[in-house]
C-alpha positions in Angstrom: 12.3 -13.4 -6.4 12.1 -9.9 -4.8 14.7 -8.9 -2.2 13.5 -8.0 1.2 13.7 -4.2 0.8 11.7 -4.3 -2.4 9.1 -6.5 -0.8 8.7 -4.0 2.1 8.6 -1.1 -0.3 5.8 -2.6 -2.3 4.0 -3.5 0.9 4.2 0.0 2.3 2.9 1.6 -0.9 -0.4 0.0 -0.2 -0.6 1.5 3.3 -1.3 5.1 4.5 1.3 7.9 4.3 4.7 8.0 6.2 3.4 10.2 9.0 0.2 8.7 10.5 -2.4 10.0 12.7 -4.2 7.3 14.7 -7.9 7.5 14.0 -8.6 5.6 17.2 -8.5 7.9 20.2 -5.7 6.8 22.5 -5.8 7.7 26.2 -2.6 9.3 27.4 -2.3 6.8 30.2 -2.4 3.9 27.6 0.2 5.7 25.4 2.6 6.1 28.4 2.0 2.5 29.5 2.7 1.1 26.1 5.9 3.1 25.5 7.2 2.2 29.0 6.3 -1.4 28.7 7.5 -2.0 25.2 10.9 -0.6 26.0 11.2 -2.6 29.3 12.6 -5.9 27.9 14.7 -7.2 25.1 12.8 -8.0 21.9 15.2 -9.9 19.7 14.3 -11.5 16.4 11.8 -14.3 15.8 11.5 -17.0 13.1 8.2 -17.1 11.0 7.0 -19.9 13.3 7.7 -17.8 16.5 5.8 -14.9 15.0 2.8 -17.1 14.2 3.1 -18.5 17.7 2.6 -15.0 19.2 -0.3 -14.4 16.9 -2.0 -17.6 18.1 -1.6 -16.3 21.7 -3.6 -13.2 20.7 -6.6 -15.2 19.6 -6.5 -17.7 22.5 -9.3 -16.8 24.9 -7.4 -18.5 27.8 -4.4 -16.3 27.5 -4.5 -13.3 30.0 -4.4 -9.8 28.7 -1.0 -9.0 30.2 0.5 -11.8 28.1 -1.2 -10.5 25.0 0.1 -7.0 25.7 3.7 -8.4 25.6 2.9 -10.5 22.5 1.7 -7.3 20.7 4.8 -5.3 21.8 7.1 -8.1 20.6 5.3 -8.3 17.2 5.4 -4.5 16.8 9.2 -4.4 17.4 9.9 -7.2 14.8 8.9 -4.6 12.0 8.2 -7.4 9.6 5.4 -7.7 7.1 4.2 -10.9 8.7 4.2 -9.3 12.2 2.2 -6.4 10.8 -0.3 -8.7 9.3 -0.8 -10.6 12.5 -1.4 -7.4 14.5 -3.7 -6.1 11.8 -5.7 -9.3 11.9 -6.1 -9.1 15.7 -6.9 -5.4 15.6 -10.1 -6.3 13.6 -11.3 -8.6 16.2 -9.3 -7.6 19.4 -10.3 -7.7 23.0 -12.1 -4.4 23.8 -9.7 -3.7 26.6 -6.7 -4.0 24.1 -8.1 -2.0 21.2 -5.9 1.1 21.9 -2.9 -1.0 22.8 -3.3 -2.9 19.5 -3.7 0.3 17.5 -0.4 1.6 19.0 1.4 -1.7 18.2 0.1 -1.7 14.7 1.5 1.8 14.0 4.8 1.2 15.8 5.2 -2.0 13.6 4.7 0.1 10.5 7.2 2.6 11.8 9.9 -0.1 12.1 9.1 -1.4 8.6 9.5 2.1 7.2 12.8 2.6 9.0 14.4 -0.4 7.3 14.1 1.5 4.0 15.5 4.9 5.1 18.0 6.4 7.4 15.3 8.8 8.6 13.1 7.6 11.5 9.4 7.8 10.9 6.6 8.1 13.5 3.0 8.4 14.3 0.8 10.8 16.2 -1.9 9.7 18.6 -4.2 11.6 20.8 -7.3 11.0 23.0 -9.7 12.2 20.4 -7.9 10.5 17.4 -8.1 11.8 13.9 -8.9 11.0 10.3 -6.5 10.7 7.5 -4.1 13.6 7.8 -6.1 15.6 10.4 -6.2 15.5 14.2 -9.4 15.9 16.0 -9.8 18.8 18.5 -12.6 19.9 20.8 -13.3 23.7 21.2 -15.5 25.5 23.7 -16.4 29.1 23.2 -18.3 31.3 25.7 -20.6 34.3 25.3 -19.1 37.7 25.9 -21.2 38.1 29.0 -22.8 35.4 31.2 -26.0 35.8 29.2 -26.4 32.6 27.0 -26.0 32.8 23.3 -29.2 33.6 21.4 -30.4 31.5 18.6 -29.3 34.0 16.1 -25.8 34.1 17.6 -25.6 30.3 17.5 -26.5 30.4 13.8 -23.7 33.0 13.2 -21.1 30.9 15.0 -22.1 27.8 13.1 -22.0 29.6 9.7 -18.7 31.5 10.3 -16.9 28.4 11.7 -17.9 26.3 8.8 -16.4 29.0 6.5 -13.2 29.3 8.5 -12.8 25.5 8.5 -13.3 25.4 4.8 -10.7 28.0 4.2 -8.2 26.3 6.5 -8.7 22.8 5.1 -10.3 21.7 8.2 -13.6 19.8 8.9 -16.3 20.9 11.3 -17.6 17.5 12.5 -20.1 18.5 15.2 -21.7 21.4 17.1 -23.0 21.5 20.6 -25.3 24.5 20.7 -26.1 24.5 24.5 -26.4 28.3 24.8 -24.1 28.8 27.9 -21.2 27.7 25.6 -20.7 26.4 22.1 -18.8 23.1 21.7 -17.2 22.4 18.3 -15.4 19.2 17.2 -13.1 20.0 14.3 -10.6 17.9 12.3 -7.4 20.0 11.6 -4.4 19.3 9.4 -1.0 19.3 11.1 0.1 22.5 9.4 -2.7 24.6 10.8 -2.3 26.1 14.3 -5.1 25.5 16.8 -5.2 29.1 17.6 -5.6 30.1 13.9 -8.9 28.2 13.6 -10.3 29.4 17.0 -9.2 33.1 16.8 -10.2 33.6 13.2 -13.6 32.2 14.0 -14.0 34.4 17.0 -12.9 37.4 15.0 -15.4 36.7 12.2 -18.3 36.2 14.6 -17.5 39.4 16.5 -17.5 41.4 13.3 -21.2 40.7 13.2 -22.0 41.8 16.8 -19.1 41.4 19.3 -20.7 38.6 21.3 -18.0 35.8 21.6 -15.6 35.9 24.6 -11.9 36.3 23.4 -10.6 33.4 25.4 -11.6 29.8 24.7 -10.8 26.1 25.5 -9.2 23.6 23.1 -8.1 20.0 23.6 -7.3 16.9 21.5 -7.5 14.6 24.5 -11.2 14.2 25.4 -14.6 15.8 25.3 -15.4 17.2 28.8 -18.3 15.9 30.8 -20.7 18.1 32.7 -18.6 18.5 35.8 -15.5 19.3 33.8 -17.5 21.8 31.7 -18.3 23.8 34.8 -14.6 24.0 35.8 -13.6 24.9 32.3 -16.1 27.8 32.1 -14.8 29.2 35.4 -11.2 28.8 34.4 -11.6 30.4 30.9 -13.8 33.2 32.1 -12.1 34.2 35.4 -8.5 32.9 35.5 
């Protein structure tokens, strides 16, 4: 029979790497709420039956969301294989309003599992735009040098040059918004690449072919701005 540590070690080998990036985009308000809430009460230990009872609460349609939130936080802090599996099972069929909360609970439970095997604390990274594997997702907005919109040729140059820059920096250019008044790029970037490196290298490469991209830009990993926000961002980047 395997000892507890060996069982956890074997289990973790089948899961993603130590330092995880949540693929689900997590709203900053949800992150704060989860962290504040999950540290607001004593967790304690639970028997296997107690763990399964919490799991049953998650799938009970008559249980209010607030009670499910507490159940998820309790399961996360147990840091056991059984608790992880229960959260994982619920994550696949969770209430839509709790999908982000459940994602945080799942990663926190894994973090506690890992901490039983090492003196070093492990953690996870979450952001509004999420990520994929070992990369975080960022949204960039680039403006033309003047207030005259980008031409079709300039759009093609920006697209081509940023694809090359991303390839060189182990990043992935996911999408391009070629509106003309600005260029919006969604890029997956590894943790060891600075945001400014991708943006500024791309701008430099484009301007070598015509000097038409404004030197200042907008970058975020929290959300993709809507029309009203875009107008404010353009004014801020260009004039402030």
